[in-house]
C-alpha angles and dihedrals in degrees: 000000000000123000090245092055091051091051091051092050091048091050092049091048093050091048091052092049092050090050092053093044096047097090092049092047091049090053091053095051112111108232107223123213118250133183118259127201092251116100119252095208133039131193123190139187125190141169132196150144118281129203116194135186130222128287120218108208115193096183092065096024090235140125122221107206103193126204129201130288148144122293128199121204136187135178143185113205141181121218115239096169143350105313092350124111141165126201150112122311126192132180138178136193133176103214135185119235146169110241111211106191135175098246131073091248093052102032093111117001130163107225147151132230139184115245113196132176133196115189142169100237139208123195128188126179139081144125138116117326120338118008141163121264126208122184128183127183133183126181139073141325120210126203110201144160097030102187134171116242088224107077092340091258117172120255128204130299109037088210140343129194125206136183110256144172137193136202121195134185130179147113134284138194125213111227090176138335088279103035126064132168124199146177114215133182109207131195117198138173135193124199115219123207118267097222110129094005127118118242094256095052116112113242100181120089117197126211130193120194133178111199141183112207145178125212123198124192130211137181125014128280116235118235131173128249 
């Protein structure tokens, strides 16, 4: 056999071995992280109109019949996938209410109170142009600074914190890869303590909020190649 023929056979054999070994070699390759164009962090601000139900408080033997008002919301979120984030969500509203207490001085008082939430949040929705938006929150709602409108006297309690959750659905529009606007209708509920309440008294307080919001992205999310 000539030297040239041996070289050809060796080359063909090596090519066949490399072809068979390619899948195994590919499986052993370490996929290194790289930066994508999608933001790693998102911050949002939103404002909207909030409708809230009544709270039955057994500790003070009072009812807080809330009216409507404006709510402001902000979040800081971390991207875990394309259009999907988790983070911390906070909101605040200063709402009017009728305080129906158990004493002559507090039997029917016009008042205001701060309603604040702090939730662990989940957001899904993104893409080019119009897209759906889903928001989920789980955490606490605090009622604080209950004050009469007449003389701004304090009402009981000074504050009260309840477990709460929120579910939102709406539509967004992508202005750019790092700027989104959205309109979301949110349903929320807080669960008040049962202390001092009869068994047939409702503990859940529902909230409905329609919000207009802006989300801004920063950084770059790491993906693997």
